[in-house]
N, C-alpha and C positions, 0 to 999 in steps of 0.2 A: 507337117504332122510327124509325131515321133514314130520311129520304126516299131514294129510289133514287140520286139524284145525290150523296148524302152518305155512301154506303157507302165505308168505308175498308178495302179488302182489303190484306193484308200477305202477301208471299211470303217464306217463311222461308229465310234463307241462312246460310252459315257454320256450319252444324251440325257437330258432331263425332261420332265413333264410326262404326261400320259401317252405312252407309245401305243399306237393303234395295233389291234390284233392283226396277225398275218392274214393275207387274202390274195385273191387273184380276180381279174376282171375289173379292177378299180381304174380310175383315171386321175391324172394330176396335171396341174398347170403351175406356172410361176408368175408371181407378182413381185418384182424386184428380188429381194433375197428370200422371199417366202415361197415354199413349196406347199401347194394346197391340194389335198387329196380328198376324193369323195367316192363313195360306193364300193363295189366289189363284193365278193362272196367267199365264205368259208364257214361252214356250219351256220348257214343263214346269210341273208344279204344285209350288208352294213348300210346304215342310214345316217351315220354321223359324218361331220366335216372335220378333218384333221389338218392342222397346219404345222409345218416344220420350218423353223427359222434357221437357215443355213449359216448365219453369222454367229448366233448365240448357241447353236447346237441344242435347241430346245423345241420340244413338241408342245402344242397346246390345243385345246378344244374351244374355239370361239363360241360365245353365247349367241347363237343364231336366233332369228325371230322372223315372223312373217309367214308366208305360205311355204312352210318347210316341205320339200318333196319327199316322197317315200324313198327308201333305199333302192338302189338299182345297180346293175352290173352290166358291163360291156356297152356302156352308154356313150353318147357324144359329150365332149367336155372341152370348151374353148374359153379363152380369156381375151377380153377386149378392154385394155386399160386396167381399171379396177372392178370391172364387172365380169361375171362368169356366167356362161350359158350351159345348161344341161338339157340334152335332148335324148328321149327314148331310153332303151335298155331293158333288161329283164328285171321286173319287179317281184316276181316269184316264179317258181319253176313252171315253164310252159306259157307264162303270161308276160307279154311284152308291152312296152309303152310307146306312145308317140306324143307325149306331153312335153312342153317346153317350160323350163324354169330359168329365172334370172336371179343371180346373187350379186348384190352390191357389197363388195368386200370391204369398202370403207366404213360400212355400218353393219356388216354381217346380216343384211336384210334380204330374205328370200321373197320372190314374187312370182306367181304363176302368170305366164303371158300367153295370149291366144292370138297367134298370127292369122292374118286373113288367108284363106285358101287360095290356090293358084287361080288366075283368071280363067284358065281352061284346064280341066283335069282335076284329079283328086289330091288332097293333102297327103303327105307321106303316111304310109301305114305303120302300125306298131312294129318295132324291129329291135334287134340287138346286133352287135358286132359291126356296125356301120362306121364309116369315117365321117367326121364333122370338122371341117377346116375353116379357119377365118382368114380373110384378107380384106383390108379396108373396112367398109361398112357392110360386108356380106359374109354369110356363112355358106359353105358348100357341103351338101349331104350326098354321099354316094354309097349305094349297096347296102349290105347287111343281110340279116336272116329274119324271115317272118314265119309265123305259125299259121298254116292254112286252116287248121282245125279250130272250131269255136270252143272245143273242150280243151282246157289247159292241160289236162292229164293225158290227152291223146295228141301228142306233138307231131304235126305233119310239116316238116321244114320246107321252106321255099327260099332259095337263094335269090338275092336281088341285085340288079345293076341299074336301078333308076337313079336319076340325078336331079337334085333340087337346089334352088338358090333361095336363101333367106335374107331379106334386106332388114338391116337394123336401123333403129332410130338413134340419133346422137345421145349418148349418155345413158339412156334407159329406154326400154321398150323395143318392139319390133314392128315392122310394117306388114310383111306377109311373105308367103311362099310364092315362088314362080318356078316354072319348068322350062329352063333354057332349051332352045333348039340347038343341038350339037351337030357337028359334021364329022365325017370319018367313021371308022369302025369303033364301036363301043366296047369297052372291056367286058369280059364274060362276067356273069353273076358271081358274087363272092361275099364272104363275111370274114371278120377278124383280119382284115388287111390293114395297111397304113396309107395315109394320104398326107402329104406336106405341100406347102405352097412356097415357091421361091421365085424371085425376080432378079434377073441378072443386072449387074450395074450398067451394062451397055445397052440395056433394053428396058422399055417401059411396060413390057407385056409379061405379067405374072403367069406362072404355069403351075399346075397342080400335078404332082407325081404320085401315082398309085402303085404300090408294090405288094406282091404276094397275096396271101389270104387263103381261104378254104372254100372249095366247091365240090365236096365229095372227096377231093384229093387236094393236097397242099400245092400252092402255086409259086412260081418264081418269076413271073412276068412283070415288066415295068411299063406303065402307061403314062402318057403325058397329055394334059389338057391345057391348051392355050386359053386363058380366061378372057382374052380380048376377042378372039375370033371364035371361041367355043369349038375348037377343032381337036379331036382326039388323034393321037398317033402313038406308035411304039418306037421310041428312040433306040438307035443302034448303040450298044454299049461296048466298051473295051474292058479288059481285065476279067477276073474270075467272078462270075455271078454267084451270090450266096445261094445255098441250098433252098429249095422250095420250103416255105414256112407260113405259119399263121400265128396269131397271138404274140407277135414280136412288137418291138417299138421302133419308130423312126423319128429322129430329131435332127433339125437343121441348125448348124452352127456355121456361120460364114457361108461358104458356097458348098458345104458338104452335108450330105444326108447320112447320119450314123444309124446303122441298123444293128440291133442287139437282140439275141435270144429268140425265143419262140419255139413252136413245135416243128420238127423237121421229120422227114421220112426215116424210118428205122432200117429199111432194107439196105444192105451193103455196108452198113456202118459198124465199126468195131467198138461196141459199147459194153457196158456192164449191166445193161438193163435186164430185168427179170423176164421170165417167159410170158408173164401176163402183159407185158408191154410189147406187143407184136406188131403194132401198126405205126407207132410214132414214138418219139422221145423228145425231151427238151434239149436245147443247145445253149452253150455260152459263147457261140461264135460272134464275132464283132467285125463289121465291115463298114466302109463308107463309100458313097457314090459322089464323085465330084460332079456337081450339077452343071458346071460350065463345060466340062470336057466329056461328060457321060462315061467316065472311067471308074470301075470298081477297084477298090483296094482292100485286101484282107488284112486285118490287124490281128485277129485271133481266129484261127481256123477251127473247124469242127474236130480235127484230129489232135489238136494240142491238148494235152492233159495238164491239169494244175494240181500237183501233189502237195503244194505248200499253202494252199488256200489263199493265194495272193491275188485272186480276182474272183468276181462273182461266180458261183456255181451255176450250172444250167438251170434255166427257168423259162416259163411262159406265162402270159397274162399278167406280167409285171407292169410297172409304170416307169416312165423316163421323163426327165425334165431338164432342159438346158437353162442354166443360170450363168450368164456371161459366156465364157468359153469352157465351162465345166458342165459335165453331164452327171446327173444323179439318177440312181436306179433303186427302187424299193420293192420288196416283197415279190409276189408271183408264185405260181405253182411249180413245185419241184417234180419234174417228170420221172425221175428215177424211182420215186417212192409211191407212185400211184398204182399200187398192187392190191388186189382184193378189195377194191373200193376204199382203200385207206389213203385218203387224200391228205397230203402234207404240203404246206406252203412255206416258202422262205420267210424268214423274219428279219433279214439283214438289209441295211442301207449302205450303198456304196456310192463313190463318186470317182470321176476320172477327168483330169485336165487334158484337154485336146490340143492345146498349144500354149506356148509361153505367154505370160501375162503382158498386157500393154504397159507402156511407160506411165508411171504415175504423174500427177501434176508436179509443178515445181515445188521444191521445199519452201515452206512458208514459216516466217518467223513470228512466234508468239511473244517471246521476251528475250532480251539480251542483257547480260551483266558484263562485268569486267573480265570474267573468265569462263563464261558459259553461254550457250544458246538453248532456249527451249523452242524446238521446231516441230512442225507437223507438215503433213501433206494429205491430199484428198485420198480417202480409202479406195483401193482397187478391189472390186468384188472378187470373191473366191480365190484369194491368195493365202499363203501360209507364212509369209514373212516379208521383210523388206531389207535390202542392203543399202545402207546409208554411207556415202563417201564424201570426203571434202578434199580440197587442196588449198594451200595457204599462200598468202601473199608474201610470206617470209622468203628470204633467199633459199635456193635449193639446198645448200649445205645445212642451213638451220633446221630444215625439215628432218634431217637425219642426225641431229644432235642427240647427245645422250638424254634419255627421257627423264633422268633424275633432276635435271635443271632446265627450266624453260629459258630460251634465249632472251637476252635483255633487249627488248624492242622499245625504244623511246617513242612515245606517241606525241606527235605535234598537237598543239592546242590552239585552236582558233580563238581570236579575241571575240568577246560578246559583241553582237552587232544588232542594233535595233532595226526592226523592219522599216524599210524606206519605201517611198511611193511607187516607183515604176520599174524596179529591176525584175527581170524574168530569169528564173533559175531552172536549169535542166535537172530533171530527177529521174531516177530509174525506179520502176514500179513493178511489184508483184503482189498478188492478192490471195487471201486464204480463207478457209472456213474452220472455225474452232467451235464445235458444238459442245461447249463445256457444260451446259446445263440443259436438261430436258425434263419434261413432266410426264408421269405415267398417265395413260388414258384408262378408259373403262376396261380395257383388255387385261385381265388379271393374270398374274403369274409370269409376266415377262421380265426377265432379268438379263443382264449382259454377261456373256461368258466368252471364252476364247473360241476360236474357230475349231470345228471338229477335227479330230485326228491330227492335231499338231501339238505335240507335247514339248515342254521345255527341254526335256532330255534329248529330243531330236536334234537340237542345235547346241547342246552343251559342248564346250563351255562358252560358245560365242553368242548365245541368245541373251539379249537384254530384256529384262522384265518390263511390263508396261509401266509408264511413268505416271499415268493418271487412269484410274480404272474406267472412268466413263468419259475420257477426253474426246472420244469421237462416237458417242453413242447416239445413233439415230433410231435405235430399235426400241427404246422405251416408248416411242411415240408411234406405235404400229398403226393404230387406227388413223391418226392424223397423217402419218406417212402415206397412207393409201388415199387420203381424201384429196380431191382435186379442188383447187381454188379457182373460182371463176369471177370475172368482173373486176373492176378497179377497186383499189383499197379505199375505204371510207375513212373518215376522221377517227373512227374507233377501231380501225383494223390496219395497222401499219405493217405487221409481219405477214409472211406467207403462211406459215403454219401456226395456228393459234395456240398450240400447246408446246411448241418447241422453240426455245431460245436459240437463236442462230448467231453465234459470235464469230466474227471474222477478224483475222489478225492483220495488223497493218504495221509497216515500218514508218518511221518518224516523219513528221512534218518539219521542214526547215524553217518555216515562218520568217523568211528573210524579206518578203515583199508582200504587197497587197495582191499581187498576181503571181502565182507560182506555176510553172509549166512542169508537167510530169510525163515521162515516157513510160508507157505501160506495156507489160507483156501481153501477148495475145492469148495466153492460156486462161481458160475460164476459171474464175474463182481462185485467183492467185493472190499473193501478198504484196502490199504496197510498200515500196521502199523509196525514200527520198534522201538526197544528200546535196550539199552545196559546198563550194570552195570558199564562200565568204562568211558562212555562219556555222554554228554547231549543228550538225545533223543529229537527229534523235533516233532512237531505236524503238521498235515495235510496240504497237498497242493493239488491243483487240478492237476490231471493227465490228459494229453491232447492227444486226437487222432487228430493229425494235419490234417485238411481238405485239405490242399494243401501246397506245399513247400512255406516257408517264411510266412506262416500264423501265426498270433500271438495267443498264448495261454494265456488267461486271468487267472491270478492266485491270489487266496486269500492270504492275508498276515497272517502269523501265528507266534506264539511265541514258544520259546523252553522250554523244561522242563527237570528236572533231571530224570534220568532213573532208579536210584537205587531202588526206591520203586516199580516202575512199573514192573521191572524184578521179584521182589518177588511176585507181583500180578499174573504175567503170570504163574509162577511155580505153584502157588496155584490153578489157574484156570485149569491148565492141570490135576491136581489131582482130582478136583471136577467139574464135568460137570453140572453147575448150571441149564442149560436149561432143563435138564431132572429131576433133583432132587429137584428143588424148586417149590413151588405151583404157578400156573398161576393165580389163583384168588387173587386179591389184598387183600382181607379180610381173606384169609385162615390162619390157625394156622401155625406158624413157629416152626419147630422142632429145638432142640438144635443143634448148629453147622451150621445151614442154615441161609442164609441171606434173608431178606425180600425184595421181589420185590415191588417197589413203582411206582405209576403211575406218569408219566410226564404229561399225558393228552391224549385226543383224538384229532387227527388232520385230517383234511379233505384231505390235499395233502400229498405227500410223502417227506416232508421236515419239519424240526422243528428247532427252536432256543431254546436251553435248558439252562436255568439259575436257575431253581428251580424244585423241585419235591414235591409231596404231601405225607404227613405222615399219615398213618393209625394207630390210637391207637390200642395197643394190646387188643385183646378180643372184639373189636367192628367191626361191618361191616355195614356201612350205604350205601345202594345201591339204584340206581334208574334205570329205564329201558331205554336203548338206543336201539331202534329197538327191536331185540330179545335177547339182551345181558344185563347182569347185570354188571354195573360199579358203582364205588363209587359216591356218591353225593359230588362233589369236593367243593361245597360251605360250607360244614361242616368240611373240613379238613384244617389242618395247612400246611404251605409250608416250605421247607428247601432250603436254597441257596446252590449252588455249592461252593466248597472250593478250593482255589488254590493248585496246586501240588498234587492233589488227583485223584486216579484211580476210574473210574465208569464203570460198565458193563451195556450194553443196549440190549434190545430185543424189537421186534415189532410184532404185530399181526394185520391182516386185519379184517375189519368188513363188512358184507353185511346183506341182509335180513334174513339170516339163523342164524346170530349171530357172535361171535368172533371166528376166526379160530385159528389154532395152531401158536405158537410163532416161530420167526426166531431163528437161532443160535445166540449165545451171542457174542457181540463185546465188546472190552475193550478200553477205551480212558482215557487220563489223562489231567487234566487242567494244564495250563501253569504257569511258573514262569517268570515274565517279565525280560527283559534285554538282551535276545538273539536276533540275527538278524532275520528278516523275510525271507520268501522264495524268491529266484530269480523268475523273471516273464518274460512274453513275449518271451518264448522260440521259437526259429526258427531252422529249419533243412533244409539244402539245400545240393545238391550233388556237388562234385568237383572231380578233377582228382585223388586226393589222397584217397578219401572216401566220408565222409560227413563233412559239416561245421556245428557245433553246437554253437549257440549263445544265449545270454539271457540278460536281464536287471537286474541291481542291485535291492536288496530288497527296497521296498518303505519305510520301517522302519528299517534302519540298526542298530539302538540302539548303535551307536558308529561307529568307523572306521572298515571297512571290511578289514580283514587281508589276506584272501585268499578264493578262491572257489575250490570246488572239484566236478568233474563230474564222474559218474559211469556208467558202462555198465553191464547188466545182461548177463552172459556167460554160455555156455554149460559145464556141468561137469558130472562125473559119479554119483555124488550125486543127480543131477536133474533127470538123467535117471532112477535111482532107485526110486525116489520120486518126481514126477513132481510138487508137491505142494511146493517144496523148490526152492528158487531163490538164486543164488550166484552172487554177484556184484564184478566187477573188476574196480578199479579206473583207468580212462584213462586220467585224467588231474587234476593238482593241481597248482594253481597260482592266480595272481591278475587280469589277463585279463578276460573279460566277453565273451570269445569265445574260441573254441578249434577245432582242427581237430581230428576226429576219423578215423583212417586209415582203408583201405580195409582189411589189415591183422587183425586188431582188430575186425572188423565187421565179419570176417570169423569165429570168435569164439563166436559170439552172440547167445544167447538163444532166440528162438521164443516162446513167452509166449502165451499160449492158454487159460488163465483164462477167457478171453472174446474173442474178435476177435484177430487173430494172429498179434503179434506185437513184435518189438524189444523195450526193456525197458531201458530208461536212467533215472538217477537221478542227480540233481544238487543242491548243498547247499552252503551257505555262512557261514563264520566264523568271529566273532568279538572277543573282548577281553575276553568275557565269554565263548566262544566256538561256536560250530556249531549249527545253527538253523534248521528249517524245510527244507526238500528237496522238490523241484518240481520234480514230476515224469512225464515223457513223454512216451507215448506208440506210437511208429512209426509203423503204420499199414503196414502189409506185404502181404496181400492177403491170399491165402490158402496153401502156400508152407511150409511144415513142415521141410524140409531138410536144407535149406540154406536161409539166409537173402538176401534181395535185396542189390546188391552191385553196 
C-alpha cells in the first residue's frame, strides 16, 4: 500500500447523464464496472435507482419495473451476482421498515420477497442503521435502531444487537430467516456501524468484522464473528485504532478493510466547526485494518488538513464501493455545515487506487502488415493507461541506428509447400478478444467514453489517442453484460452473449499438414500464433465467437510471412524468459546478452497501432512524471520504424494512481512479407443432418489466384490430455469450394478448448501461388460441457 503522502485521490469530473442529487444515508454496490446507488435522504427520501458506469464516466437511470420499493435511507443493501437485496431502512421520519426487496439487475426487475420467519422467535423488527452482509448463499443482519413508539412522530429509539441469518435461493428468491445460536460475549447494541466478511486464504472459516457505530456515544470497538462456529470475540489489534465513529464506510480489498469518514467526537479536536456543532463533527480520516495481522494503519489522520482540495473533504453517511482495487466514494453529509438546521450534502465523486494494477494479459495480435502491427490486450479494470514496450530480433546495434533510415533486413522466403499427410508442426500460441462490434440494448443513453479524470493533457506528449473508438467496448451491452447464461447452447444459440459479437484475434495457421500441433500459452483468452520452418507462416486473424448460427464474423485482412526466422526466434525465446530477465525500466542498463525493451508509448485504451518505437540512447535516461510513474520524455527520443519480415516481442503494463504495475507475459509477432493471400472472412456455421455446415468468403486481397482452401478442426489427443495448453489440428477439408461439411463423426473427436469460454476451434486458410496465408480461427461456443461437443 502506498504511504499516506503518496495517496493519489482523483475527483471525477465531466461525467455525463443525470447526476443524482446529493444525499446521505444512501447505499451502493458494484456489479462489474457499474456502481449502483439506491435510497438516501436530503429534503425527502430518494426512491430512484441510479447507476454510474466507471468506465464510460456516465450516470444513467435504468427503467426499473415490477414491485418497486418505496424510498428508504440507512437500509441494508447487498449484491449477489447480478441480483441486489434491500432490507429495512427509514421510509419516512420515525417510520422504519422490515420489508425485503430483490432487484434482478440484468432486467432491472424489482420483486418483493417474503422470507419465512425463524423456526423459533420473531422475524426482524423494522429498523435502520443495521448492517446487512452477504457471504455465499446467506445474508447476515446485525443490530440497528428501532422505534419503540407506535407513533412515528414520537420517536423512542431502541438500539439493537440481535443477529439473524437469511438463506437465499439460487438465482432468485429467499428461503427464510433463522436466529443462529452464538457463543461468546455479544457486541453491545448499536446502529450506523459497519460489518464486512473476510475469509483468509489459509482458512476456510469466514469471519464477520463489526466496527464502530452509535449507542448514545460513538464506538471504536472491533468485533469478530466466526461464521463456522458462530463464536463472537474481540481481536487484539496493533497500530493506532481510528477514532470512535458512526456513519462511516468499511470496504474490503484483498486482505484489508478500508475505513473512511464518519462522525467522530468533537471533544479535544482542533477543528473549525461552528459553536452549533458541539457534540460531533465529520472526518476525512482514512485507515485500513490488515485482516490477516489485525494491525491498523493510518493513511490520512484526523489532524491532517487539506488546503489544496486534493482529497475528499470530511463527510458522513456517504457510500463507498470497491471496484477491482479502486475505491469510489460519493456524496454524504458535510458535518462542517450542519448549523442552524441547515443541512448540506457533498456532491462530489472521488476514487482512490489502493495498489498498483495487476499485469494485463499478453499482447494479442489483430493484424500484421509489412511495417505495422495492430495489437490489443484484455482491458484491466480501473486503470488510466497502458505502457506498451517491445524488443526486436534485430542485432543490438541496429536497434540504436539512426531513426531516419530503417536497417536493411533481408527476409528469407520459404518456398510454397503443399500440406502433406502426416507431418506435425510445433506452433506457439496466444489468444485474444477483440470486441469490435456490439449492439445496444434496451438501456438507453449508454455511450462509450474515456475513463474518468484521465485527460490527454495528463500524458502529453506521450499519450497515443485511441485507435478504434469502440475497439473494446463491452459497455454498450450493459443489460446483456449482466445477464447470466445458463444451460448448454442450442442450435440457435452459439454465442454466450446474444447481443454482443465477440471477436477474438488469432495468429496464422501454417496449414502444412493434416495434423498441426500447437503450444498454447496458459493465459486465458490469449492470441493464437503459429509458425513453421517448412511453410509460410501467416499472421493474425480475428477469431470469432459466433453469436448465432449464420452470423457473420468480420475478419481483418492479413498478409503471410516466412516462418524460418520466426522459428529460430521461438526457440531462443524458450531458452531466455525475457519477461523476467530484462529490465522493466526503459532507461535501465542492459547487460551483455540481454535485449533492450523499448517503449512504443503510453496508450489510454487497450489497443494500439504499432509502426514505430522509441530508441533510448545507451547511458541516458530522460524521464518525466506520469501520475506516479517515471516514463521517458518521448519528445527527446528518436523513433525506429518496424522492418518487414522481422520478429518483435511485446509486453504491456497497466498504469493507475499508484504507478506502473507489473508487465504481462511476452508475446512474439512477425511483420509480413507481401504477396500471400489474406484470410478468409464472413465465416458461418449452421447445423445439418450430417453434422455442421462451415462456409466462408474468399479473402478480400487474394494477391493472385486462390488455388485451394484448407479447413482444420482441433481434436482430442493424449498429448492434449497430458498438456491442455497444446492444441492439435486435423484437416477436415482441402479444395476450391468456400464451404464444407464437418461430419458428426469428425465432431465426435473435437477438442473442447477452455482457454477462454468452452468452444470447438476451427481454422480456415487460403493458398495462392506463393503459399498459404493467414488463417481465420473460429471458436464455436459449447456451453460448459467438458466431455463432448454439441452434435
